[in-house]
N, C-alpha and C positions, 0 to 999 in steps of 0.2 A: 504492497501500498506506501510505504515512504516513497519507493523508487518510482513509482505512478505519478506521484504528486510531484516529485523533483521533474518528472520527464514532464510533464503537463505543464507545469511554470515556467522550465524552458523554453518550450513551445511558445509559450504566450509572451513571456519576455521577449523573444525575436521575433513574431510576426509581425507586429505592429512598427518597431523600426526598421526589419529589411522593407517591409512593403512602404512605408513612408522615405526612405532613401530610395527607392526602385521608382516612387511616383515623379521626382523630379525628372523635367526634359535634361537631355546630356547636354546642352547649348547653356541652361543656366548653370548647369554641376560645373561645367567648365570655366565658365567666366567666375564664379567662386562669388558671386556679389552677395549672397545671405554669409557666407564665412567670413565677410569681411566688413560686415555691418554692425554696428552696435548691439543689434538683437542677437547677431550669430554669436561673437564675442563673450556678450551675458551668459547664451544659453551653455557655451564650454565651459565657462567659467562655474555656473550652477551645476552642472554633471561632474566636473570635478570636484570641486568643494564637498557634494554629497559623499564621494568617495574618503576623500580625506576625513568626513566627521566619523564615518564608519567606521575608518580604521583608527583611527584616536579612540574613540569608545572602545571597540575588540582589543585594541593593545593594552588601555589600562586596567580593561577589567579583567587580561589575561594575567598581568602583574600581580593583582590584587589577590586573584584568585591562588596564584601561586605563593604568597606570601601566607596565607590564611593557613594555607594545608600544608606549610614548612611551620608554623606558629601551632598547629595539632599535633603533628608528630616530633618536635621537638621541646616544647615546652615540660619544665619537669610538673611530676604527677604524684609526688608526693611520695613515692615507693620507686623502688628499683624494676627496670623493665628490661635491661641489658642482660645478655647473657644467661636470658632465662628461655625454657620451651615449654611449650604445652601441649598438653595432648588430650584428647578425648578419652576417657574408660568405659568399659562393658564393666556389666554388673559382675561377670565372670573376677575380672582384672581387679575389681573394688571389695571383691570380698575379701583378696590376699593383697591388701594393700602393704601390709610389713612385708611381705614375700619381692613385692616389686619393687620395693623402696629397697632392701639390702643387696638385691641384684643390680642396681642401678648402683648404690655406692660402692660396690667392689669394682670398678672403672673408675680409674684415677682421675678422669676430667669433671666425675659430676661432685659438686660440695654437699648440694641435699636435695630433698624431694618433698614436697607437702602436696595438700589436695584443696580443691574446693567445689562447690556448687554451680558456681558461674566463672568467666574470665571477664578480670576487670578492664572496664576501660572499653568492654565491645560494645556493649548496646546504649541507649539511649535511658534507661531505664530498667531495674530489676525488682525482683520480689518486692511487696510491699505489705506490710504487717502492720494490724493494728490490736494492740496490747492494751491492757489497763494500768495502771500505774497511779496510785492514790485516788483512786475512783476519776481520772479523767484519764479519757482516751487517746493514745501516744499512737501516732502514723510515722511510720519510719521504713525503709529501703533497708532488708536484710539479707545478708551473703553467709550463708553457712560454711566453714571452714573449720581445718585442721587446727589443733592447736598451736602447731607448729607456723603456722602462715603467715601471723605478722613478724617473725625473725627469719623468715627464711626472704619474705620480701623487702627486709629491711623498714618495716613501716613504725615508728616510735609510739611509744607511748606516753600520754601528756602527763597524765596522774593514773595511778593506781597499779595494778602490775600484766605484764602479758597473759596470755592464756597458758593454765598448766594441762598435763595431761588428765590431772585427775578431774578436771572440768567433762571433761567426757562421760567419766564414770556416774556423775548425776543425774538424776534423774530429768533436769530440764534444762541443764546445761548452762553457758554463762556468757553474756555480754561483753564489749565493747565498742561504744558509742564514738560518733564525731562530734566535733566543738560544735557544729552549729545543732544539732539533738539535743544537748547538755543545754544550750542557752534557751534554746526553745522552750522545751518544757521540764528544765530545771531538774535537770538529771541528777541524783546525786549517787557516789561510790557505796554500792550495798544495797540498792534500790533492788525490789522483786518486781520482773517486769513478768507476767502471763508465766509465773515458776521460775523464770533464771535469773539471775544474780550479776548485777552490773558491776565487773572487776577494775574497771579502766576508763582511760578517753584517749582519743588522739586526734591528731590536727585533720582538718578538713581534705583530706585526699581528695584526686579528680576519679572517684570510683566509677564513672561513667563517662559518656564522650561529652566532647566540646559543644556540644550542641544544647544542653542541659546545664543550669547552673547543678551547684552541691549543695545536695537536703540532707536532710535527717538522715543518717544510714547506721548502721550496726553489724561490725561481724559477729557472728554467731557462733560458739562450737558448741552443737548438737550433744546434749542428754542424750538417758538409755529410750528414752520416750518417743526420740524425734522419728526414727525410724527410715530414714532415705538415705542412700550410700553416697558418696563423692562420685560426680561428674568428669571433673577437670583433675589432670595431676601438672601440675610447676613443676618443673626440672631446674633448680639453677649449677649453671656449668664454671668453674673454677675459672678465675682470669687466666690469661695466657693459656689454655686449653686449647684443643682442636675443636672447635665446633662442629664441623661436618662430622666427626668421627663420633662423638658426642651422642648428636640425632642419629645416627646407627646405630648406637648401642641402645638407645631408645625404643626406636623400632625393631629390634631384634628382640628385646625380651618381650615387647608388646606383642609379637607376633609367636613367638613360642609358649605364653601364657596365654592366649585368644587366637588359635593360626584363622587364616583367610578372611580375619575381620579389619576392614579399610580404616584403620586409625589415622587419622589426622594430625600429624605429628609437625611442629612448625613453630617457628622463633617468636617470640612476644612480638619483636617490630611489625613482622608478618600481621599480625593479628589487630594491631593500630591501624596499619594501613588497609587491611581489608573494610575497617572500622569506615573509612574515610573514601573508601571504593566510589561511591556516586560522585562525592565532590571533585577525585582525582579526574575522572572518567569528563565530568562539565570543564573542567580546567584544562584537558586536552582538546575538548571539540571546540572552546572558545578560541584558545591559542592557535590551530588547524584554521579555523575562520579567520584569524588574525591575518595569517600569512597569506589567505587566499585573499583576501581583501588590500592590503597592503601591495602584492602583486598585481592586482588590478589597479589601483591607484597608480604605479609606477608606469605598464602601459599607458593609463590613461596621458600622464604626464608625458611621455614619452609621444603622445599622437599629438599633444597643441605643440609640443616644442618642434616636432617636424612641419605642420599647420602652419606655424608663427614664419619658422627660417624660411620655407618655403616662398610664402607671399611676403616677406619682407628683403628679400635676396635683393633690389635696389637698395635700399634702405641701407643694408648692410655693405654693401658695395659701397653707396657713397661717406659713409661713415669711417670706412679703410682709407678710401680717396681723401676723407678730410682730416686723418692722422689719428683716429681712435685705435687704440691697442686693440688684442682680440679680448683681452680680461675685461675691458672696459663693456665691447658689447654684449661678451657674457653675461657682466653684472647686470648691464639691461633689461635682458631676457629672462632670468632669474629673477629678479626684483618684484614682477608681477606674482610670481608662485609661492615667492617668500613672504608678500604681504595675504595670500589666499589661506597660507599654511597656517598662520597666526589667525586669520579670525575664525579659520574652521576648529582651532586650539581652544578659542574663548568659547566657541558654541559647544564645543565637547565634551569641555572639563566637569560644566554641570553634571549634562547628560549620562556622563561616566559615574559621577559621585552619587545622582540618585539613585542608579542601578545598583553599584556596587552595595553602598549603605543597605538598601532593599535585601542585600542577598546576605550581606554579615548579618541582620537583623534573625535569622534562622539558627546563630550562635551564641549560646551562652557568652563564652569566651570567644575572643575574635581579635585580630590583629588591629594595631591605629589605621584610619585613614589617613596617609604620610602627603604633605605638599610634595 
């Protein structure tokens, strides 16, 4: 359907100009009276101006899309994302997490292994819980994790303590909330929320994508009453180790524990890139359109220069005879196009600003719109 629309649009765009051009009598075309008239010059300048404005808007747009994508992928998240391998887990592997961890740590390049029910920063929103706290309903996004999760991912605890293995042996488990939740609901250490005990508080890490603001959330070590198994493993690789070899080791162990299952083993950086795949594709598309628009503009300018130089041969000859240098003649020719470029930029800049500002509104955290 898209191809047919493009073909139909191209035919419509080409039919009228071709019909209009061939409707002139040959004598009038050769004489070139319209081309040299003020209306003819205004039409040419108007058409090339439209091309310049479109080119400027697309170039500025593609640059800010690149800046936003770079900002999302390079900004600190509040935890270690480097040298971390993520893989999904099946129920068969999840039942033997200790054996899985021991087999991986036997490889010298792997530092530690932890587990979670979700992948950090890969979604706009996670599982939301509503629990009772001193008669008030507390709403927060909850991420069940292994007791070693914060230590492996290097997430600090501002107040209280980190999770312990004993927390998983209690009936209802334990929570560590972020500062947003603490301030919003006035949560204190030792509070009982839905049976689970609040054991600590952590900074406001960017646990979701940059499209959403940091909201109330908690890491939760499930107790014996929870009844669900982890679905993802986080494998921390030692600094300076052979990363491809570590990936191969993870795949080998998973293949031995659950043969023929298609595990998705990848680096954490790839997970973040996938989260912003839509923005990356849009940026690439706009960049491609920018290049096409610039090429069309160059062709248009070339046509205008050829047209002017052909019709102003006598003027150029006279100026040369009267002592004008080549540089002076070139400046005379280009001065008009420089004026057109400047005017087009003044028109295109606010249009691009409005378009980019609207696009950036879909992100809670975004790059500034630089002058």
